[in-house]
C-alpha positions as CSV (number, residue, x, y, z in Angstrom):
1,M,40.5,-40.6,-14.6
2,I,40.1,-39.2,-11.6
3,D,38.1,-40.7,-9.3
4,L,35.5,-38.0,-7.9
5,S,33.0,-40.6,-5.9
6,P,34.9,-40.0,-2.9
7,Y,33.6,-36.4,-2.2
8,F,29.8,-37.0,-3.9
9,P,27.8,-37.2,-2.2
10,I,28.4,-33.4,-0.6
11,T,27.5,-33.6,2.6
12,D,29.0,-30.5,3.9
13,P,26.2,-28.0,4.9
14,T,28.4,-24.9,3.5
15,L,28.8,-26.9,0.1
16,I,25.3,-28.2,0.1
17,F,23.7,-24.2,0.6
18,F,26.3,-23.3,-2.0
19,V,25.3,-25.6,-4.6
20,V,21.6,-25.0,-3.9
21,L,22.3,-20.9,-4.3
22,I,23.9,-21.9,-7.6
23,I,20.8,-23.6,-8.8
24,I,18.7,-21.2,-8.1
25,L,20.6,-18.3,-9.6
26,F,21.2,-20.6,-12.9
27,A,17.8,-22.2,-13.2
28,P,15.9,-19.4,-14.3
29,I,18.6,-18.0,-17.1
30,V,18.9,-22.1,-18.4
31,M,15.1,-22.3,-18.3
32,S,14.5,-18.9,-19.9
33,K,16.6,-19.9,-22.8
34,L,14.6,-23.1,-23.1
35,R,11.4,-21.1,-23.1
36,I,10.2,-23.3,-20.0
37,P,8.9,-22.0,-17.0
38,H,12.2,-21.8,-14.3
39,I,9.7,-23.4,-11.8
40,I,9.7,-26.9,-13.8
41,G,14.0,-26.3,-14.0
42,M,14.1,-25.9,-9.9
43,V,12.4,-29.8,-9.5
44,L,14.5,-31.2,-12.6
45,A,17.6,-29.5,-11.0
46,G,16.3,-31.3,-7.7
47,V,15.9,-34.5,-9.5
48,V,19.4,-34.3,-11.3
49,I,21.4,-33.9,-8.0
50,G,19.3,-36.0,-5.6
51,Q,20.5,-39.5,-4.8
52,Y,18.3,-40.8,-7.6
53,G,20.3,-38.6,-10.0
54,L,23.7,-38.2,-10.0
55,D,23.7,-38.3,-6.3
56,I,25.5,-34.9,-5.8
57,L,24.0,-33.5,-2.7
58,E,22.6,-35.6,0.2
59,R,18.9,-34.4,1.3
60,D,19.9,-33.6,4.7
61,D,18.2,-31.7,7.1
62,S,18.0,-28.5,5.6
63,F,15.9,-29.2,2.8
64,E,13.5,-30.3,5.4
65,L,13.6,-27.4,6.8
66,F,13.6,-24.8,4.6
67,G,11.4,-27.1,2.0
68,R,8.9,-26.9,4.6
69,V,9.7,-23.2,5.6
70,G,9.0,-22.9,1.6
71,L,5.8,-24.9,1.5
72,Y,4.5,-22.7,4.5
73,Y,5.2,-19.5,2.7
74,I,3.4,-20.5,-0.9
75,M,0.4,-21.4,1.1
76,F,0.6,-18.5,3.5
77,L,1.2,-16.1,0.6
78,A,-2.0,-17.4,-1.3
79,G,-3.7,-16.7,1.8
80,L,-2.3,-13.1,2.1
81,E,-3.0,-12.2,-1.8
82,M,-6.6,-13.7,-1.5
83,D,-9.4,-11.4,-2.4
84,M,-11.4,-11.4,1.0
85,E,-14.1,-9.6,-0.2
86,G,-14.2,-11.8,-3.5
87,I,-14.6,-14.8,-1.4
88,K,-17.6,-13.4,0.5
89,K,-19.4,-12.3,-2.7
90,N,-18.7,-15.6,-4.3
91,T,-18.8,-18.8,-1.5
92,R,-21.1,-20.9,-3.4
93,R,-18.4,-20.6,-6.6
94,F,-15.7,-21.7,-3.8
95,V,-18.0,-24.4,-2.4
96,I,-19.1,-25.7,-5.8
97,F,-15.8,-25.6,-7.3
98,G,-14.1,-27.2,-4.3
99,V,-16.5,-30.1,-4.1
100,L,-15.7,-31.1,-7.9
101,T,-12.0,-30.5,-7.9
102,C,-11.9,-33.3,-4.4
103,F,-14.2,-35.5,-5.4
104,V,-13.9,-35.9,-9.0
105,P,-10.8,-36.4,-9.6
106,M,-11.0,-38.7,-6.6
107,G,-13.8,-41.0,-7.4
108,L,-11.9,-41.4,-10.9
109,T,-9.0,-42.4,-9.2
110,Y,-10.6,-44.6,-6.6
111,A,-12.1,-46.9,-9.3
112,M,-8.9,-46.9,-11.6
113,A,-7.2,-48.3,-8.9
114,I,-9.8,-50.9,-8.1
115,T,-10.3,-51.8,-11.5
116,L,-7.0,-51.6,-13.4
117,L,-4.0,-51.3,-10.5
118,H,-6.2,-54.0,-8.5
119,Y,-5.3,-52.1,-5.3
120,S,-7.3,-52.9,-2.0
121,P,-9.9,-50.4,-1.0
122,P,-8.2,-48.6,1.9
123,A,-4.9,-48.3,-0.7
124,A,-7.2,-47.1,-3.3
125,F,-8.8,-44.6,-0.8
126,L,-5.7,-43.3,0.0
127,L,-4.5,-43.0,-3.5
128,G,-7.6,-40.9,-4.0
129,C,-7.1,-38.7,-1.5
130,I,-3.9,-38.0,-2.8
131,M,-5.2,-36.8,-6.3
132,A,-8.0,-35.0,-4.8
133,S,-5.6,-32.6,-3.0
134,N,-3.1,-30.3,-4.7
135,T,-0.3,-28.1,-4.1
136,L,-0.3,-25.0,-5.7
137,I,3.2,-24.9,-6.9
138,A,2.5,-22.7,-10.0
139,Y,1.3,-19.9,-7.8
140,P,4.7,-18.1,-7.9
141,L,3.7,-17.9,-11.5
142,V,0.4,-15.9,-10.8
143,G,2.6,-13.3,-8.7
144,R,4.7,-12.8,-11.6
145,Y,2.2,-11.6,-14.2
146,G,0.2,-9.8,-11.0
147,L,-3.1,-12.0,-11.3
148,Q,-2.8,-12.6,-7.5
149,R,-6.3,-11.0,-7.2
150,H,-7.9,-12.3,-10.2
151,H,-11.3,-13.9,-9.8
152,A,-10.2,-17.1,-11.5
153,V,-7.0,-17.2,-9.3
154,T,-9.0,-16.3,-6.0
155,L,-11.2,-19.1,-6.6
156,S,-8.6,-21.8,-7.6
157,V,-6.8,-21.1,-4.2
158,G,-9.9,-20.7,-2.8
159,S,-11.1,-24.4,-3.7
160,S,-7.7,-25.9,-3.3
161,M,-7.7,-25.3,0.2
162,I,-11.2,-26.7,0.5
163,S,-10.1,-30.1,-1.2
164,L,-6.9,-29.9,0.6
165,F,-9.2,-29.7,4.3
166,M,-11.4,-32.5,3.0
167,S,-8.7,-34.9,1.7
168,L,-6.6,-34.2,5.1
169,V,-9.9,-35.0,7.1
170,M,-10.3,-38.4,5.1
171,I,-6.8,-39.3,5.9
172,A,-7.2,-38.9,9.3
173,A,-10.3,-41.0,9.2
174,L,-8.3,-43.7,7.3
175,S,-5.8,-43.5,10.2
176,A,-8.1,-43.5,12.9
177,T,-9.6,-46.6,11.4
178,F,-5.9,-48.3,11.1
179,A,-5.3,-47.1,14.7
180,N,-9.2,-48.5,16.3
181,A,-8.6,-51.8,14.4
182,D,-9.3,-53.4,17.3
183,D,-11.7,-51.4,18.5
184,S,-13.7,-50.6,15.7
185,S,-17.1,-49.8,18.0
186,A,-19.3,-47.0,16.8
187,G,-18.8,-45.0,20.2
188,T,-15.4,-44.9,19.5
189,Q,-15.4,-43.7,16.1
190,V,-18.2,-41.3,17.3
191,L,-16.1,-39.8,20.2
192,F,-13.1,-40.0,17.7
193,W,-14.9,-37.3,15.3
194,L,-16.1,-35.3,18.0
195,F,-13.1,-34.7,19.4
196,F,-11.2,-34.0,16.3
197,V,-14.3,-31.1,15.4
198,L,-14.2,-29.5,18.5
199,K,-10.3,-29.2,18.4
200,L,-10.8,-27.6,14.7
201,V,-13.5,-25.4,16.0
202,L,-11.3,-24.5,19.2
203,F,-8.1,-23.6,16.5
204,M,-10.3,-21.5,14.2
205,A,-12.1,-19.6,17.0
206,A,-8.8,-18.8,18.6
207,S,-7.0,-17.8,15.7
208,V,-9.7,-15.2,14.5
209,Y,-10.3,-14.1,17.9
210,F,-6.5,-13.3,18.9
211,I,-4.4,-13.0,16.0
212,P,-6.0,-10.0,14.8
213,R,-5.7,-8.1,18.3
214,I,-2.2,-9.4,18.6
215,T,-1.6,-7.9,15.0
216,R,-3.3,-4.3,15.8
217,Y,-1.5,-4.1,18.9
218,F,2.1,-4.6,17.5
219,L,1.9,-2.9,14.4
220,R,0.8,0.2,16.2
221,R,3.7,0.4,18.7
222,Y,6.2,-0.8,16.8
223,S,7.2,0.3,13.2
224,D,10.9,-1.1,12.6
225,Q,10.5,-3.2,9.1
226,V,12.4,-6.2,10.5
227,M,10.6,-6.5,13.7
228,Q,7.5,-6.8,11.8
229,Y,8.6,-9.2,9.2
230,I,9.7,-11.5,12.5
231,F,6.7,-11.1,14.0
232,V,4.7,-12.1,10.8
233,L,6.4,-15.2,10.7
234,A,5.8,-15.9,14.1
235,I,2.2,-15.9,13.7
236,M,2.6,-18.1,10.4
237,F,4.6,-20.9,12.1
238,L,2.4,-21.1,15.2
239,S,-0.8,-21.7,13.2
240,A,0.9,-24.1,11.3
241,A,2.1,-25.9,14.5
242,L,-1.3,-25.8,15.9
243,S,-2.7,-27.2,12.9
244,N,-0.1,-29.9,13.0
245,L,-1.5,-30.6,17.0
246,I,-5.3,-30.9,15.9
247,G,-4.4,-33.4,13.5
248,L,-4.3,-31.6,10.0
249,E,-1.0,-30.6,8.1
250,G,0.8,-27.4,8.7
251,I,-0.1,-26.3,5.6
252,F,-3.9,-25.5,6.7
253,G,-2.8,-23.3,9.3
254,A,-0.5,-20.9,7.6
255,F,-2.8,-20.7,4.7
256,F,-5.3,-19.7,7.6
257,S,-3.2,-17.4,9.1
258,G,-2.6,-15.7,5.8
259,L,-6.3,-15.1,5.4
260,I,-6.7,-13.4,9.1
261,L,-3.4,-11.2,8.3
262,N,-4.8,-10.4,5.0
263,R,-5.9,-7.0,5.7
264,Y,-3.3,-6.2,8.1
265,I,-0.4,-6.6,5.2
266,P,-1.5,-3.9,2.0
267,H,-0.5,-5.6,-1.5
268,V,2.0,-3.1,-1.9
269,S,3.1,-2.8,1.2
270,P,7.3,-2.5,2.0
271,L,6.2,-5.7,4.8
272,M,4.6,-7.5,1.7
273,N,7.2,-7.1,-0.9
274,R,10.0,-8.3,2.0
275,L,7.7,-11.6,2.6
276,E,7.6,-12.3,-1.4
277,F,11.0,-11.2,-2.0
278,I,12.4,-13.6,0.9
279,G,10.0,-16.3,-0.1
280,N,10.3,-16.3,-3.6
281,A,14.6,-15.7,-3.3
282,L,15.3,-18.7,-1.4
283,F,12.6,-20.9,0.9
284,I,10.3,-21.3,-2.2
285,P,13.5,-22.1,-4.4
286,Y,14.6,-24.6,-1.9
287,F,11.3,-26.3,-1.4
288,L,10.9,-26.9,-5.4
289,I,14.6,-28.5,-5.4
290,G,13.6,-30.9,-2.5
291,V,10.6,-32.0,-4.2
292,G,12.7,-33.1,-7.2
293,M,15.1,-34.9,-5.0
294,L,12.7,-37.2,-3.8
295,V,11.6,-38.5,-7.3
296,N,13.0,-41.7,-8.6
297,V,13.3,-41.7,-12.1
298,R,15.3,-45.0,-12.0
299,T,12.1,-46.7,-11.3
300,L,11.2,-46.3,-14.7
301,A,13.3,-49.5,-15.7
302,D,12.2,-51.6,-13.5
303,G,9.7,-52.8,-15.4
304,P,6.3,-51.7,-17.6
305,H,4.3,-52.1,-14.3
306,I,5.8,-49.0,-13.1
307,L,5.7,-47.0,-16.1
308,W,1.6,-48.4,-16.6
309,A,1.2,-47.1,-12.7
310,L,2.6,-44.0,-13.3
311,V,0.2,-43.2,-17.0
312,L,-2.8,-44.2,-14.9
313,I,-2.2,-42.2,-11.7
314,S,-1.2,-39.1,-13.7
315,F,-3.9,-39.4,-16.7
316,F,-6.6,-39.7,-14.0
317,G,-5.7,-37.5,-11.5
318,T,-5.0,-34.9,-13.9
319,F,-7.8,-35.5,-16.5
320,G,-10.0,-35.3,-13.1
321,K,-8.9,-31.7,-12.3
322,A,-9.6,-30.8,-15.8
323,V,-13.2,-31.9,-15.7
324,A,-13.6,-30.2,-12.2
325,A,-12.4,-27.2,-13.7
326,Y,-13.6,-26.9,-17.2
327,L,-17.2,-27.7,-15.7
328,S,-16.9,-25.1,-13.3
329,S,-15.8,-22.6,-15.4
330,L,-18.9,-23.6,-17.6
331,L,-21.1,-22.9,-14.3
332,F,-20.0,-20.3,-13.7
333,R,-19.9,-18.5,-17.4
334,L,-16.2,-17.8,-17.4
335,P,-14.1,-17.7,-20.1
336,K,-11.9,-20.5,-21.4
337,S,-9.1,-18.8,-20.5
338,N,-10.0,-18.8,-16.9
339,G,-10.8,-22.5,-16.7
340,H,-7.0,-23.1,-18.4
341,I,-5.7,-21.3,-15.3
342,M,-8.3,-22.9,-12.8
343,F,-6.8,-26.3,-14.5
344,G,-3.5,-25.3,-13.6
345,L,-3.1,-24.0,-10.5
346,T,-5.1,-27.1,-9.0
347,S,-3.4,-29.8,-11.1
348,A,-0.1,-30.2,-9.5
349,H,1.0,-32.4,-6.8
350,A,3.4,-32.2,-4.2
351,A,3.4,-31.3,-0.4
352,G,-0.2,-32.5,0.3
353,A,0.9,-35.7,-2.0
354,I,4.1,-36.4,0.1
355,A,2.2,-36.0,3.4
356,M,-0.3,-38.4,3.0
357,V,2.1,-40.8,1.0
358,M,4.4,-40.6,5.0
359,V,0.8,-41.1,6.6
360,G,0.2,-44.1,4.2
361,M,3.8,-45.6,4.9
362,N,3.4,-46.0,8.6
363,L,-0.2,-48.1,8.4
364,Q,0.1,-51.8,8.7
365,T,-2.4,-53.9,6.5
366,A,-0.3,-56.9,8.2
367,P,2.9,-57.3,10.1
368,G,5.6,-56.7,8.0
369,Q,3.1,-55.0,5.3
370,F,2.3,-51.5,4.7
371,L,-0.4,-50.0,2.6
372,V,1.5,-47.9,0.5
373,S,3.7,-50.4,-1.7
374,D,6.9,-49.7,-3.3
375,D,5.0,-49.4,-6.9
376,M,2.4,-46.9,-5.6
377,L,5.4,-45.2,-3.9
378,N,7.2,-44.6,-7.0
379,G,4.5,-44.5,-9.4
380,I,3.2,-41.1,-6.8
381,A,7.2,-39.8,-6.6
382,M,7.3,-39.8,-10.6
383,M,3.5,-38.2,-11.0
384,I,4.6,-35.5,-8.8
385,L,7.2,-34.4,-11.5
386,V,4.8,-35.1,-14.1
387,T,2.1,-33.2,-12.5
388,C,4.0,-30.2,-11.7
389,I,5.1,-29.7,-15.1
390,I,1.9,-29.5,-16.7
391,S,0.3,-27.3,-13.8
392,T,3.2,-24.9,-14.5
393,L,3.0,-24.9,-18.6
394,M,-0.7,-24.6,-18.6
395,T,-0.2,-21.9,-15.7
396,E,2.2,-19.6,-17.6
397,H,-0.1,-19.9,-20.4
398,A,-3.5,-19.1,-19.4
399,A,-1.9,-16.6,-17.4
400,Q,-0.3,-14.8,-20.8
401,Q,-3.7,-15.4,-22.4
402,I,-5.6,-13.5,-19.3
403,I,-3.4,-10.5,-19.7
404,I,-3.4,-10.1,-23.5
405,E,-7.7,-10.5,-23.1
406,E,-7.7,-8.1,-20.2
407,R,-5.4,-5.5,-21.7
408,T,-7.1,-5.9,-25.3
409,H,-10.5,-5.4,-23.8
410,H,-9.7,-2.3,-21.1
411,L,-6.7,-0.5,-23.4
412,S,-9.4,2.1,-24.6
413,H,-11.6,2.1,-21.4
414,M,-8.1,3.0,-19.4
415,R,-7.4,5.8,-21.7
416,R,-10.7,7.3,-21.9
417,K,-11.0,7.0,-17.9
418,S,-8.1,8.4,-16.5
419,G,-4.7,10.1,-17.6
420,Q,-1.0,9.6,-16.3
421,E,-0.7,10.0,-13.1
422,K,2.4,11.3,-10.8
423,I,2.4,12.1,-7.1
424,L,4.2,14.7,-5.7
425,L,4.9,14.2,-2.3
426,C,5.4,17.4,-0.1
427,V,7.5,16.4,3.1
428,K,9.1,18.4,5.9
429,Y,8.3,16.4,9.0
430,P,10.1,13.2,9.3
431,D,7.4,11.3,11.8
432,I,5.0,11.9,8.7
433,A,6.7,11.1,5.6
434,P,6.8,7.4,5.7
435,Q,3.1,7.7,6.1
436,L,2.8,9.7,3.0
437,L,4.7,7.8,1.2
438,E,2.7,4.7,2.3
439,L,-0.6,6.3,1.2
440,A,1.1,7.3,-2.0
441,M,1.9,3.6,-2.6
442,L,-1.6,2.3,-2.0
443,V,-3.7,5.1,-3.8
444,R,-1.6,4.9,-7.2
445,D,-2.3,3.0,-10.4
446,N,-0.3,0.0,-10.4
447,R,-1.2,-0.3,-13.8
448,Q,0.8,2.5,-14.8
449,N,4.7,2.8,-14.4
450,E,4.9,6.6,-13.9
451,Q,7.2,7.2,-11.3
452,L,6.7,9.2,-7.8
453,A,8.2,12.5,-6.7
454,A,9.5,13.7,-3.2
455,L,10.0,17.1,-2.4
456,N,11.4,19.1,0.7
457,V,11.3,22.7,0.4
458,V,13.3,25.3,2.7
459,Y,13.2,28.6,3.4
460,D,15.9,30.5,1.6
461,D,17.2,31.9,4.6
462,Q,20.6,32.0,7.0
463,N,19.6,28.5,8.0
464,A,19.3,27.1,4.5
465,A,22.2,24.9,4.4
466,A,21.5,23.1,7.6
467,N,18.2,22.6,6.7
468,R,18.8,21.9,3.3
469,E,21.1,18.8,4.5
470,T,18.2,17.7,6.9
471,G,15.6,17.8,3.8
472,L,18.6,15.6,2.2
473,Q,18.8,13.2,4.7
474,L,14.9,12.8,5.0
475,L,14.4,12.3,1.3
476,E,17.2,9.6,1.6
477,R,15.0,7.5,4.0
478,L,12.1,8.1,1.6
479,Q,14.1,6.9,-1.2
480,R,14.9,3.8,0.3
481,Q,11.3,3.2,1.8
482,A,10.8,3.3,-2.1
483,S,13.2,1.1,-3.2
484,A,12.2,-1.3,-0.6
485,A,8.5,-1.5,-2.6
486,E,10.3,-1.7,-6.0
487,L,9.5,1.6,-6.8
488,Q,11.0,4.5,-8.5
489,M,10.9,7.9,-7.0
490,Q,12.8,11.2,-7.8
491,T,13.7,13.2,-5.2
492,Q,14.5,17.3,-4.9
493,V,15.2,19.6,-1.8
494,R,14.4,23.8,-3.2
495,L,15.1,26.5,-2.1
496,A,12.5,29.2,-2.1
497,T,11.4,32.5,-0.2
498,N,7.9,31.5,-0.5
499,I,6.8,27.7,0.0
500,A,3.7,27.7,-1.5
501,N,5.5,29.4,-4.8
502,G,8.2,26.7,-4.3
503,I,5.9,23.7,-4.2
504,K,3.7,25.1,-7.3
505,H,7.1,25.3,-9.6
506,A,7.8,22.1,-8.4
507,F,4.6,20.6,-9.4
508,R,4.7,22.1,-12.7
509,E,8.1,21.2,-13.9
510,S,7.9,17.3,-12.7
511,A,4.5,17.3,-14.9
512,C,2.5,15.7,-11.6
513,S,-1.2,15.3,-11.7
514,E,-1.5,16.0,-7.6
515,I,-0.2,16.3,-4.4
516,I,0.2,15.2,-1.2
517,M,1.1,16.2,2.3
518,G,0.9,16.2,6.2
519,M,-0.6,18.7,8.0
520,H,1.9,20.7,10.1
521,V,2.1,19.4,13.2
522,H,3.4,22.3,15.5
523,T,0.4,24.7,16.3
524,E,2.1,26.3,19.2
525,K,4.3,28.2,16.4
526,N,1.1,28.4,14.3
527,P,-2.7,28.5,16.0
528,H,-3.5,28.8,12.5
529,F,-5.5,25.6,11.1
530,W,-4.1,25.6,7.7
531,G,-0.5,26.9,8.8
532,D,1.2,29.1,6.8
533,F,1.3,28.5,3.1
534,I,-1.3,25.5,2.4
535,Q,-3.8,28.0,2.4
536,S,-2.1,29.8,-0.2
537,L,-1.3,26.7,-2.2
538,Y,-4.8,25.2,-2.4
539,N,-6.1,28.8,-3.8
540,G,-3.1,28.8,-6.1
541,L,-3.3,25.2,-7.7
542,N,-6.1,23.7,-9.5
543,R,-5.0,20.2,-9.0
544,Q,-5.9,17.8,-6.5
545,I,-4.5,18.4,-2.8
546,I,-4.9,15.7,-0.5
547,L,-3.9,16.7,3.4
548,L,-3.1,13.9,5.9
549,R,-3.1,13.6,9.5
550,F,-2.5,9.9,11.0
551,V,-2.5,8.9,14.7
552,Q,-2.5,5.0,14.2
553,P,-0.6,3.1,10.8
554,L,-2.7,2.8,8.0
555,S,-2.5,-1.0,7.9
556,T,-4.7,-1.0,11.0
557,I,-7.5,1.2,9.6
558,R,-10.9,-0.3,10.0
559,R,-13.2,2.0,8.2
560,I,-13.2,5.3,6.0
561,Q,-15.9,7.8,6.6
562,V,-16.4,10.1,3.8
563,A,-18.2,13.5,4.1
564,V,-19.3,14.4,0.4
565,P,-20.6,18.3,0.1
566,S,-23.3,18.8,-2.1
567,R,-22.9,19.1,-5.8
568,A,-19.4,17.6,-5.3
569,E,-20.4,15.2,-8.3
570,F,-20.3,17.9,-10.4
571,E,-16.4,18.8,-10.0
572,P,-14.1,18.3,-12.8
573,G,-12.3,16.2,-9.8
574,F,-14.8,13.9,-9.1
575,Q,-13.4,11.0,-10.5
576,R,-10.2,11.2,-9.4
577,W,-10.5,11.9,-5.8
578,L,-13.5,8.8,-5.8
579,E,-10.8,6.5,-7.8
580,R,-8.2,7.4,-4.6
581,L,-10.4,6.7,-2.2
582,C,-11.7,3.3,-3.6
583,R,-8.3,2.2,-4.4
584,L,-7.6,2.9,-0.5
585,A,-10.3,0.9,0.5
586,E,-9.2,-2.0,-1.7
587,Q,-5.7,-2.2,-0.7
588,L,-6.7,-2.0,2.8
589,D,-9.9,-4.2,2.9
590,C,-11.7,-2.0,4.6
591,R,-15.1,-0.9,4.6
592,I,-15.6,2.7,3.2
593,Q,-18.7,4.8,4.1
594,F,-20.3,7.8,2.0
595,H,-22.1,10.7,3.4
596,G,-23.7,13.4,1.6
597,R,-26.8,14.1,-0.3
598,E,-29.0,11.4,-1.9
599,E,-28.1,12.4,-5.5
600,S,-24.4,12.6,-5.0
601,L,-24.4,8.7,-3.3
602,V,-26.4,7.6,-6.4
603,L,-23.6,8.5,-8.6
604,I,-20.9,7.4,-6.0
605,A,-22.6,3.8,-5.7
606,E,-22.6,3.5,-9.7
607,Y,-19.3,4.1,-10.0
608,I,-18.4,1.7,-7.6
609,N,-20.0,-1.1,-8.5
610,V,-18.9,-0.6,-12.2
611,N,-15.3,0.1,-11.4
612,H,-14.7,-1.5,-8.2
613,Q,-16.8,-4.1,-7.2
614,S,-14.4,-5.6,-4.7
615,V,-15.2,-2.4,-2.3
616,R,-17.5,-2.7,0.6
617,S,-19.0,0.5,0.4
618,E,-22.2,2.0,2.4
619,Y,-24.2,5.1,1.7
620,T,-25.5,7.4,4.7
621,P,-27.5,10.4,3.5
622,M,-27.0,13.7,4.7
623,A,-29.1,16.3,3.9
624,H,-27.4,19.4,5.1
625,W,-23.5,20.1,5.9
626,N,-24.2,21.4,9.1
627,E,-24.5,17.5,10.2
628,L,-20.9,17.0,9.8
629,P,-19.9,17.8,13.9
630,H,-22.8,14.8,14.3
631,L,-20.5,12.5,12.5
632,A,-17.8,12.6,15.5
633,A,-19.8,10.4,17.3
634,N,-19.6,7.6,14.8
635,I,-15.7,8.0,14.4
636,A,-13.3,5.6,16.1
637,E,-9.7,5.5,16.6
638,D,-8.9,3.0,14.2
639,H,-11.4,5.3,11.5
640,L,-10.2,7.5,8.7
641,F,-12.6,10.4,8.1
642,V,-12.3,12.2,4.9
643,V,-14.0,15.6,4.1
644,V,-14.0,16.4,0.5
645,T,-13.9,20.0,0.4
646,A,-14.2,22.7,-1.9
647,R,-12.4,26.0,-2.9
648,K,-14.1,29.3,-3.0
649,G,-16.2,30.3,-6.1
650,T,-16.1,26.6,-7.1
651,I,-20.1,25.0,-7.7
652,S,-19.7,22.6,-4.7
653,Y,-18.5,25.4,-2.3
654,K,-21.0,26.9,0.9
655,N,-20.6,29.1,3.4
656,A,-20.8,26.1,5.7
657,L,-17.4,25.5,4.6
658,E,-15.6,28.6,6.6
659,R,-16.5,26.5,9.5
660,L,-14.6,23.8,8.8
661,P,-11.1,24.6,10.2
662,N,-12.8,25.2,13.5
663,E,-15.5,22.0,13.5
664,L,-12.6,19.8,12.7
665,Q,-10.4,20.9,15.5
666,Q,-13.4,21.2,18.1
667,F,-14.9,17.5,17.3
668,F,-12.4,15.7,15.2
669,S,-9.1,16.4,17.5
670,G,-7.2,13.0,17.6
671,K,-8.9,11.5,14.8
672,N,-7.1,10.3,11.8
673,L,-7.8,13.0,8.8
674,M,-7.7,13.2,5.5
675,I,-8.8,16.8,3.7
676,I,-9.2,16.4,-0.1
677,F,-9.5,19.7,-2.3
678,P,-10.2,18.4,-5.7
679,D,-9.5,19.4,-8.9
680,Q,-10.8,22.4,-10.3
681,Y,-10.9,23.1,-14.0
682,G,-10.3,19.3,-14.8
683,S,-6.9,17.6,-15.7
684,E,-6.0,19.1,-18.6
685,K,-6.1,23.0,-18.1
686,E,-3.2,25.0,-16.6
687,D,-3.7,26.7,-13.8
688,S,-5.0,30.2,-14.4
689,M,-5.9,33.5,-12.5
690,S,-8.6,35.9,-13.1
691,F,-9.9,39.2,-12.1
692,T,-13.0,37.5,-11.0
693,E,-11.2,34.4,-9.2
694,A,-8.2,35.8,-7.0
695,Q,-5.1,33.1,-6.0
696,H,-5.7,33.9,-2.6
697,H,-8.5,33.9,0.2
698,E,-8.1,34.5,3.6
699,E,-8.8,31.6,6.3
700,N,-11.8,32.9,8.1
701,S,-14.2,35.7,6.0
702,I,-14.9,38.7,8.1
703,Y,-18.7,37.7,8.1
704,G,-17.6,34.4,10.1
705,T,-15.4,36.5,12.7
706,I,-18.5,38.4,13.5
707,L,-20.8,35.6,14.1
708,H,-18.0,33.8,15.9
709,W,-17.8,36.9,18.4
710,I,-21.7,37.0,18.5
711,H,-21.7,33.7,19.5
712,R,-19.2,34.5,22.6
713,K,-20.9,37.2,23.7
714,R,-24.1,35.5,24.4
715,P,-24.9,34.5,28.0
């Protein structure tokens, strides 16, 4: 037999990293064959290869570093993906569930530790704090099912932070009690708490004040994706370090920074995709393997007392979390599946438990004796494995149940509400094209798998070959941007003698539902507001067309202001443009303010209340379209001004719209601008031309020209 013991455990950093990558690669494959969530596979793999298993790897500093990064990643992503508007609307529910999921398992575990395990009151209190907290170890499963913003998930993440925060505060108080054992006067204790609260308030206030301002400044000036990713990580680690500095665990700071950056990183943006990809591919699995390496399964052979402690700790802690979750779901009148996922997400113990055990191991009850005994340490280590398995299995089962229920409930409504969507991006200018794609990703229906289409139309002249090559390079860059967000996109460079006709033909061939395009930027070549072909396009195509002009990144938009013409609700495309704006407001997590007639605003409010309850909407009456220039005074540089206009001959068209180009140039120059031409004859009818409604209209009527000339001649 060949003796391999000299080669193990592996200590070479290169081989350690190789073995970890092999585990990350094959654990999901093996676990999927066994129909077991792959997260459990990562933890079990850590148990097998660790020093308490086959002793294949040494738990070196890389597990400490990458594991801590992975833990911060979990908490940071949880903060990024939370529904902030849902938190504001359901603050009472967050507090109730947070208090229940903290103190119910804590009380049960404390009573069990005193009566059945015969721990001292401080040790029982420490164990109660450990079971009161939880780690969102099953949160990546939620992301896989696309339920990050589901009400029950948001409720679980928020309550987990509340329970973790209270547990860390109680642990800090326990540590202060031991640190001030020689001086336990009331004045010392009061001073400790005053200083702690002061540090916490300063940390949170400084974070809320500085991080948004620094983020807006950076994102406006630097568009490089690598720089943006590094900047976000730097903010996360800075918050974690400051949180450690004030006496709380760094996971609280990572989560808090995620909440602050929530509105600046849209959920479907390439930056968010990179954050999730790198975290889920490397750092989070590294953390899970490291957790498994801490579990000592050999202690089960030490005697029945270890098994007894494991059973009691796991049962009472898990039972307390179950009571809190299902009691909260009953109080809030949520479906049973919501209670399942609330229990699944809040029942695992890993990071917080390890951190608190490390604190307890440094607290001396007597010379040479520490608060955490060997039995307690081994019982907690095994409890981590048991609760991670329970949490993962329950979360995956509940997520599947929720998906099935929602699809069953909404399937007929979805088919009735909206048909298939496919957005055509008409791109020409390299500095505008990425913004058009970003907008398309924000307003598309993520539940549908329809891909995007990008089109570049060039004149069929002597420069066609060179222009076509330039167009191919532009579309190739857009293709890479779409691939970074895991979206499929068709691309086409089309030669045409008439740009508008080329776009219309490509639109029909690709079976698209709407067009997004930028406004022309070379005003010195073409002084007309609409440019050469846009007017011909929107008069010759009855589908929705969105024109854009951005002066700053979409992620920094703080408010959307929408001007709605009277009788817009009677147009066939009313629901389509309103749905797109609601999706945009949801993704950017910004307010949206509608200006229009009372009867239009009532229907808009009703639609939002039914279909997009998380949208923060405001409604301002605007009696007449002539009031449009007055809105300019209230539109800041980080606002997006949206004008819903109309084609001639439609029910919402009015003569005042003829002045729109001049008013936009005069009063809204330098503003972020979106102009929407809604669907004209509905989404099902093909474009047609009749004698009464021609395909072409001039940009300005003769009446407008005469009136403009009269105004100029007036003294």
